[in-house]
Residue, then its C-alpha position, 0 to 999 in steps of 0.5 A: m523493534l522489528e528490522l525492515r525485513e520482519l516489519i514488511p510482512a508483519m505489517a502487510g499481513l494485517m488485515s486492512i480490506t478498503g473499508y476495514e483499514t482499522y480491523d487490526a488497529d491494535k496490532l498496527t500500534s504495537l508495530m509503530q514504534g519511536f513516534d511522538e503522537e499517534i492520531t485516528d481521524a473520523v475516516g480511519n486514517r492513521v497519522f504518526i508524528r515525529r517532533c523536531g522540537r523547534e517552533n514554527a518548523p516545516k510541516i512535512l507529509i509522507d503519504t502512503h495508503f494503508d488499505e488493500i484490495g479484497m472482497y466482500v460476501s454478496e451471498i451464502c449458498e448452499q454446501g458452504f459456498l460464498k459468492v463475493e463482490p470485488v473491492g479494488g482492482l483484483d486480477t481476476r486471472t489469479l483468483p481460482s485456487a487462491d487461499v483466502r480468509i473470511y473475516g466473520k464472527e470467527v476468522l475462517e479459512g477458505v479457498v476460491a473454487s477452481t473448476p478442473p480442466h476436465l470439466k471445462k468446455k474447449e471454448e471456455e478454457e481461455k476465458v476468465t471467470p468474473v469475480r461475481e461468478l466465483l465461489v469460496d469454499t469454506g468446507y462448512p455446513t451451510d447452517e453453521l456458515k450462516e451463524l458465522v458469516r453475513v452478507g458484507t463480511p470481508v474476505g482477504f488473501a491469506p497472509r502467507y509469505t515466502w523469501l525467494q533468492n537474492d532477497r525477494l519477498v513474495g506475498k499479499g498486500l505489499d501494495n501498499k503496506a511495504c511502503c507504509a512499513i518502509a516509511a515507519h522504519a526510516l522515520r522511527d530512529i532519526p534524532a529529533a535535532e536532525l529532522a528538517g520540521d515536523v514530520y506526519l506520516l499518514f496511513a491513508v484509507h480508501e485508495e484502492t476504490d477512490r481516488v479522492g480517498g482518505t488522503a484528501v481528509g488527512g492532507f487537509a487536517i495536517d495542512p503540511d508545507y510539502a509532501m511525498v506520496i510513496d506507493v508501488n510502481i509496476g516492476h519490470a518482468p520479461g514480456s512487459k512494456e518498458i514504458g510504464t514499468v520500472e526495474m527491480a533492484k535499481g532503486p525507487s521511481i521518481c515520477r515526473s507528471a503534470i500534477t507533481d511539483r517540478t521543483l520538489t521533484k528536482m530537489t528530491e532527484a538531486l537529494c538521491d544523487k547527493n546520498e548515493i541513492p539509486w533511483q529511476r525516472c518515470v513518467d505519467a503525464v496527467s496522473t500518477g494513479t496514486d494519492t498524489v492525484s488528490l493531495h496536491l489539490v487539498g487546501k490551498g494546494i500541497p507540493v507533492v513529489d511522487v516515489g514509487l517502490p518497484l513491485r511485480a504481480m501487483h494486485t495478486y496474492v503473491e506480489l513481489l518486492d526486492m529488499a535492495d529497493a526497500e533499503h534505498l527507499a528507506a534511505l530516500v525517506r530519511a534523507f528527505v525529512c532531514d533536508k533543511e534546504i528543501g524545508e526552507v524552499f517550501q515553508 
């Protein structure tokens, strides 16, 4: 069983571009140990269940989305080049020279072509080339490439990870598979008798392209008594605005919003204080930009608390997290699903 610092890059390194979340399904299953039951629904959501062993126990949902940003091939060009369409909110500024993988009949390595500064006109130096105008260089002869790749083939960032100083991890797909790994790590070892109810860990699809996404389907099927949505939050860096960002290495964020449940949010904040888990308060008055947007309106309504993992360079191939935040978030998930007072209030 992998430790958390190993599990995060292992899970983030899986290919799960929106629409292809089940591409590495078997590999994901091999990483998910310690759960009592596993379900895959019609849209590709994966649900992993921990049973508490008691009848009529509360149903607790931990929601994380499993899909990641990427591209689809839109055209196969001469000399082994590909044109692509964006899937999700790519940061276009970072794409030139990016290492990518093309998931055709075989997995091909590629690189997003970059125009040398020597060939750029002065008025073009500060311009950002739209994704649809970029080219992916595969190195393959065109005829051979057409045998391996078709229009619609997914293209994702290469899964390469680096550890910086002070236990900070850099790589692709940390949004939001780092949170998937953290939640799985937190839940797998809890003795059943300590759980406040049956816990459903939802790896939802389609979050990056559709705010309704797979979480509405998963939430409707599970019909939980209350839920925690976990997603990444924008980590503060020099030059970024303090409003709308959270500090690195100071614990997960808890969002105050019109769409989050006030009582559940306050109880979660108090739970952090009780267990000496560092946390930060953030605010998004009308929308959290996460699965909470749709989940709280599912069925007869679901009380939701929105929790964030600080992350820098979001929606790039060099996203950065701090392992201290990951550990604190894992501690919060464990405390949340074991707190019987919350279960009594919301069942």
